[in-house]
N, C-alpha and C positions, 0 to 999 in steps of 0.2 A: 240581133246585134252580131256583128262579126268582130272577133278578137283575134288578132294575128300576133303570135308570140315568136319573135325573131331573136335568136341568140347571136351575140356579137361574133364576128369572124375571128380567125386565129390571131392571137396576140403574142408578143414576146413573153417569155417565161419570167416569173418574178425572180429578181436577183438583187444583190446588195446595191444600195443607192438608188433603187427605182421603186417608188411607191406603187402598190397594186393599182390604184386609181389612175396612175400615169402610164400604164403599159400601152404602147401603141400597137397597131396591127403590124404583122409581118408582111413582106411582099405577097406571100401566099394568101394571107388574110385580106389584103387589099383586092386581090383577084376574086376571092370568094364573095366578098361584099359586093363587088361590081356585078358579078353574075346573078346573084340573088336579087339585087336591086333592080336590074334590068327586067327580070321576071315580074317582080312586084309592080313596077311601073306600068306593065302591060295589064295587070290584074286589078290594082287598087283604083277606086274612084278618086277623082280629084279632091273631094271633100273629106277624105280619110284623115283622121288625126294621127300624128306620129309623136309618140312619147318615148323619151330616151333617157337611159341612165346617165348620170353625170360623168362616169368613167370614160377616159379617152378612147378606149377600144370600142365602146358602144357608140360614142359620138362619131368616130371615124366610120364605123359600119353604117350608121344611119345617113351620114353625109353622102354616101354613094347614091342615095335616092334622089338627091338634088330637089328636095321638097322642104317646105316649112316644117320645123320640128320644135318640140318643147322639151326642155330638160326637166326631169322630175326626180327629185331626191329620193322619193319612195321606191325607185327602181334600182337603186344602188345595191351592190352585193350585200347579202346579209339581211335584206328587208324581207317582209313577209308576203305570202300569197294575198292576204287580206289587203295589204297596202297597195299591191299591184292592181287588184280588182277595184279598189276604191278609186285609184288614179284613172283607171280606164272607164269608170262609171258603169261597170258590169252589173246587171245586164241591161241597163236602161239607156245607154247612149244610142242616139239615133243614127250616128255615122259609124263606119268601120273604124276601129282603133288598132293601130300597129304599135306594139310595145317592143322596144329594142333593149334587151337586158341580159341577164346572167343565169347560169345554173347555180344552185339547184332550184331557184325560185320559179323559173319558167317551167321546168318539168313538174314541179309540185303543183303549179297552177293548172297545167294541162291535165294532170291526173285527177285533181280535185273536180274540175269542171266535167270531165268525161266519165269519171267513175264514182264521184262523191267522196273520195278519200284522197288526202294529200299524200301521195306515194312518191318515192324517188325515181320518177321516170327521167330518162335522159333525152335532152335535145342536143343534137350535134352542133359543133361550132359552125356558125353561119347558117344553120338549119332553121326552118320555121314550121310552126304548126298553125294552121288557120282553122279556128273554131267558129262555129255558127250556133248562136242561141236562137231558138224559135219556140213559139208557144203552140202546143198541140193539146187540145181538149183541156185547156186551162192550166196546163203544166209546162214548165220550162224544160225543153229538151236541148241538149248540146250534142252537136255532131261534128265530126272531123271533116272539114271541107277539103283540106289539102295538107299534105306534108311534103316539104321540099328540102332537099339538100343541095349544096352548091355543085355537086358532081352530076346532078340530074337536070340542071337547067342550062 
């Protein structure tokens, strides 16, 4: 199974009168999302599932893909690695799953899957980590297939 963890692009800072969930992307964030989405659209199969946090900044990031997406409350800020993995149906999903979400959950999930421990790894804004789970000798192995930042695509 392929699990792609994509952090939302740059958003406005939290300020008075603006709820965290309602923070939109900045113009720079819109450019970041468009660049990474263009790369993803060249790499992702048509049947990939796209799961997105309900927060505006994640919704706007995912919208750059111009694909069908599903909003999942379990991907909101403050949710757990377990909730993310359950929503993605890790490791049993047959199709690749793209999760558009937030730190620290994305970094914790990447660390857990790659090292076996939920550690505070950082995923840059608009960056993504493409993980691939595969069975070898009856054991699940997780490998880093790609790591992408908007500056590199």
